[in-house]
C-alpha positions as CSV (number, residue, x, y, z in Angstrom):
1,X,-0.1,0.0,-0.1
2,X,1.3,3.4,-0.9
3,X,2.3,5.8,1.8
4,X,0.8,9.3,1.6
5,X,2.4,12.2,3.4
6,X,0.0,15.1,3.9
7,X,1.8,18.5,3.7
8,X,-1.2,20.8,3.2
9,X,-4.6,19.9,4.7
10,X,-7.7,22.1,4.0
11,X,-6.1,25.3,3.1
12,X,-9.2,27.4,2.0
13,X,-10.0,30.4,-0.2
14,X,-13.4,31.8,-0.7
15,X,-14.7,34.5,-3.0
16,X,-18.2,36.1,-3.6
17,X,-18.7,38.3,-6.5
18,X,-18.5,38.3,-10.4
19,X,-16.1,35.8,-12.3
20,X,-16.2,33.7,-15.4
21,X,-16.4,30.0,-14.3
22,X,-15.4,28.7,-17.7
23,X,-12.2,30.9,-17.8
24,X,-11.3,30.1,-14.3
25,X,-11.3,26.3,-15.0
26,X,-9.3,26.7,-18.2
27,X,-6.8,28.8,-16.2
28,X,-6.4,25.9,-13.5
29,X,-6.2,23.4,-16.3
30,X,-3.6,25.2,-18.2
31,X,-1.5,25.9,-15.1
32,X,-1.3,22.2,-14.3
33,X,-0.5,21.3,-18.0
34,X,2.4,23.9,-18.0
35,X,3.7,22.4,-14.8
36,X,3.8,18.9,-15.7
37,X,0.7,17.7,-14.0
38,X,-1.9,15.1,-15.3
39,X,-5.3,15.8,-14.2
40,X,-7.7,13.4,-12.7
41,X,-11.2,14.5,-12.1
42,X,-12.9,12.8,-9.1
43,X,-16.3,14.5,-8.7
44,X,-18.2,16.8,-11.0
45,X,-21.7,17.4,-9.8
46,X,-24.2,20.2,-10.9
47,X,-27.6,21.1,-9.3
48,X,-29.7,23.4,-11.4
49,X,-32.7,25.1,-10.0
50,X,-34.9,27.9,-11.6
51,X,-33.0,30.9,-10.5
52,X,-29.4,29.5,-9.6
53,X,-27.1,26.5,-9.7
54,X,-24.6,24.8,-7.6
55,X,-21.5,23.1,-9.0
56,X,-19.1,20.8,-6.9
57,X,-15.8,19.8,-8.5
58,X,-12.9,17.9,-7.2
59,X,-9.8,17.3,-9.2
60,X,-6.6,15.7,-8.2
61,X,-3.8,16.5,-10.5
62,X,-0.6,14.3,-10.0
63,X,3.0,14.5,-11.2
64,X,5.2,11.5,-11.2
65,X,8.7,12.6,-10.2
66,X,10.2,9.2,-10.0
67,X,9.3,5.6,-10.3
68,X,8.9,5.7,-6.5
69,X,7.3,9.1,-5.7
70,X,4.2,11.0,-7.0
71,X,3.1,14.6,-6.1
72,X,-0.7,15.1,-5.8
73,X,-2.6,18.3,-5.3
74,X,-6.3,18.1,-4.5
75,X,-8.6,21.0,-5.2
76,X,-12.2,20.8,-3.9
77,X,-14.2,23.5,-5.5
78,X,-17.8,24.6,-4.5
79,X,-19.6,27.1,-6.6
80,X,-22.9,28.1,-5.0
81,X,-25.7,30.6,-5.8
82,X,-24.4,30.9,-9.4
83,X,-26.4,33.0,-11.6
84,X,-25.5,34.1,-15.2
85,X,-25.3,37.9,-15.9
86,X,-24.4,40.0,-18.7
87,X,-21.9,42.8,-18.3
88,X,-21.1,45.7,-20.7
89,X,-17.6,46.9,-20.7
90,X,-16.3,49.4,-23.5
91,X,-19.5,48.7,-25.5
92,X,-18.9,45.0,-25.6
93,X,-21.2,42.5,-23.7
94,X,-19.7,39.7,-21.8
95,X,-21.4,36.7,-20.1
96,X,-20.2,36.3,-16.5
97,X,-21.2,34.3,-13.5
98,X,-22.1,35.7,-10.1
99,X,-22.0,33.8,-7.0
100,X,-20.0,32.3,-4.3
101,X,-16.8,30.3,-4.9
102,X,-15.0,28.2,-2.2
103,X,-11.7,26.2,-2.7
104,X,-10.0,23.8,-0.4
105,X,-6.4,22.7,-1.3
106,X,-4.7,19.6,-0.1
107,X,-1.0,18.5,-1.1
108,X,0.5,15.1,-0.8
109,X,3.7,13.3,-1.6
110,X,2.7,9.5,-2.3
111,X,5.5,7.1,-2.3
112,X,5.7,3.7,-3.7
113,X,2.3,4.4,-5.6
114,X,2.7,1.2,-7.5
115,X,3.2,-1.0,-4.5
116,X,6.4,-2.6,-5.6
117,X,7.9,-2.7,-2.2
118,X,5.0,-4.4,-0.4
119,X,5.2,-7.8,-1.8
120,X,7.4,-9.3,1.0
121,X,8.2,-8.4,4.6
122,X,11.8,-8.0,4.0
123,X,11.2,-5.5,1.1
124,X,8.8,-3.6,3.4
125,X,11.7,-3.3,5.9
126,X,14.3,-2.4,3.4
127,X,11.9,0.3,2.1
128,X,11.4,1.9,5.5
129,X,15.1,2.0,6.1
130,X,15.9,3.6,2.9
131,X,13.0,6.1,3.4
132,X,14.3,7.2,6.8
133,X,18.0,7.3,6.2
134,X,18.9,7.2,2.5
135,X,16.1,8.8,0.5
136,X,15.4,11.6,3.0
137,X,17.2,14.1,1.0
138,X,15.2,13.3,-2.0
139,X,11.7,13.1,-0.4
140,X,12.4,16.5,1.4
141,X,12.9,18.1,-2.1
142,X,9.6,16.6,-3.2
143,X,8.0,18.0,-0.2
144,X,9.0,21.5,-0.9
145,X,8.1,21.2,-4.6
146,X,4.6,20.1,-3.8
147,X,4.1,22.8,-1.3
148,X,5.4,25.5,-3.7
149,X,3.1,24.2,-6.5
150,X,-0.1,24.1,-4.2
151,X,0.9,27.7,-3.0
152,X,1.3,28.7,-6.5
153,X,-2.0,27.5,-7.9
154,X,-3.7,29.1,-4.8
155,X,-2.1,32.4,-5.7
156,X,-2.9,32.2,-9.3
157,X,-6.7,31.6,-8.5
158,X,-6.8,34.3,-6.1
159,X,-5.2,36.7,-8.5
160,X,-7.6,35.8,-11.1
161,X,-10.6,36.2,-8.9
162,X,-9.3,39.7,-7.6
163,X,-8.5,40.8,-11.1
164,X,-12.3,40.2,-12.1
165,X,-13.8,42.5,-9.5
166,X,-16.4,44.8,-11.1
């Protein structure tokens, strides 16, 4: 079984106002592609009522840094009270969304994600010895990389939402 080291747990960001949900999702998708992550969508739920809608998204982009370690960033997004509005700026009309957005960020380092070292007890023992004493330098660099990436995507989302204040 893979070992999961949680480095960021439940860091949150909330915003209420006007934003373009489609552009926001494209921004997140583009950022992860540029940084070498593959995206895995866990949850995509939408509830539409007469006046508004609510969307819940959960994505877990991951990056394989070696055959032994993988970096995971989990983003849980809740968009509530979403309504579609039309804004006019410089004579052009834009369709935007108005509502509340909440983001929750988690960052993990997953080691032995293919379970190669769990087949025999002696392998498990050797893996733990190597993790504690030999590979500590490498795993600590993985820790700092996933924390940096999680903080960067959070700042990117925050900048986008603050940029779109009307």
